[in-house]
C-alpha positions, 0 to 999 in steps of 0.5 A, a space after each residue: 693335372 699339375 699347375 706348375 711344372 719345373 724342369 732341369 734341362 740336363 744332358 746337352 753336353 752328353 748328347 753331343 759327346 755321344 755323337 762326336 759333336 762339340 758341346 755347343 751343338 748339344 745346346 743348340 739341339 736342346 732348343 727344339 725340346 724347349 719348343 716342343 715342351 712349351 707346346 706340350 704344356 699348353 696342350 696339357 693345360 699346365 699353367 706355369 712351366 719353369 725351365 732351369 736354363 742357366 745357373 749361377 755356377 754355369 758362369 764358371 764354364 769355359 768362356 767359349 761355351 758361355 759366349 755361345 749360350 748367350 748367343 743362343 739366348 739372343 737367338 731364341 728371343 728373336 726367333 721364337 718371340 712371335 710364336 710365343 705371342 701367337 700361342 699365348 705364352 707370357 715369358 718371365 725371367 728370374 735370376 741375377 740379370 745384372 751379370 748379363 751384357 747389354 745385348 743379352 739384357 735387351 733380348 730379355 727385356 724384349 721377349 718379356 715385353 712382347 709376350 706380356 699379357 699371354 694367358 695360356 702359359 706362364 713360361 719362367 726362364 731361370 737364367 743366371 739363377 741360383 736358389 741359395 742366392 735367391 734365398 739370401 736376396 729374400 732374407 736381405 729384403 726382409 732385413 731392409 724392411 725391418 731396418 726401415 720400420 716397415 716390418 716387425 721381426 715377429 711378423 716374419 713367417 713363411 708367407 712373408 719370406 715366400 713373398 720376397 722370392 723371385 717366384 712369389 707370383 706363381 704357385 710352387 711347383 707340383 712336379 719337378 722333372 730332371 732329364 739325363 738320369 741325374 738325381 740332384 736338385 742342383 741349387 734349383 728352387 730349394 724353397 719352392 720344391 719342398 713338397 714337389 713330386 720329383 721325376 727323373 728320366 734317363 732321356 737326355 734333354 735334346 731327345 726330350 719331347 712332349 710325349 716324355 712330358 706327358 709320361 711324367 704327368 701320368 706318373 705324377 697323377 698316380 702319386 698320392 700327395 699327402 703334404 705330411 698328413 695321413 689320408 
């Protein structure tokens, strides 16, 4: 069983277009998939799920769409927080939170604080996230520690670098799922996905269910993970 599953939730816009609906209806429909996947992950015994919810590049989308996505974030936090608490889900948010308005930051702080201590699943929401930015942030932190005399340059290794990443507290993903049939990582967990198993499905995110999650896990369980070695 993979300990950590990362998911690129793709296809909301296409789902809406296929039905003659505005794009924001695809985002709204995708929220039920988030709920179903979280419940499925708990059922399967997965420890960590990381969802790519909003990238740094997504800020360049039309303002109306961005405003709706921010309202959806606040709605999710307020409507789902008690259910997450009841299910033992501890929510974390990684990304450039400073770009959010006060209301969005309050919603993030609320759901993180209310779910603190959940022991069944760690749910990591990558919001305003970009992996290149994360890597630059880690490099800057190491440079600051060297400048302050806290760290010798010669002691910087992979472990020291990984410790400065947003995701340092969790194991690297074992399995990365991307919906909608695309074959791109899209600036998501570039360092952490070095040895993850990649799984793509043509299913659009609003149609993705826990059964599709279980199919991905079964596919993962049939693979041989060698990490560069010979078995």
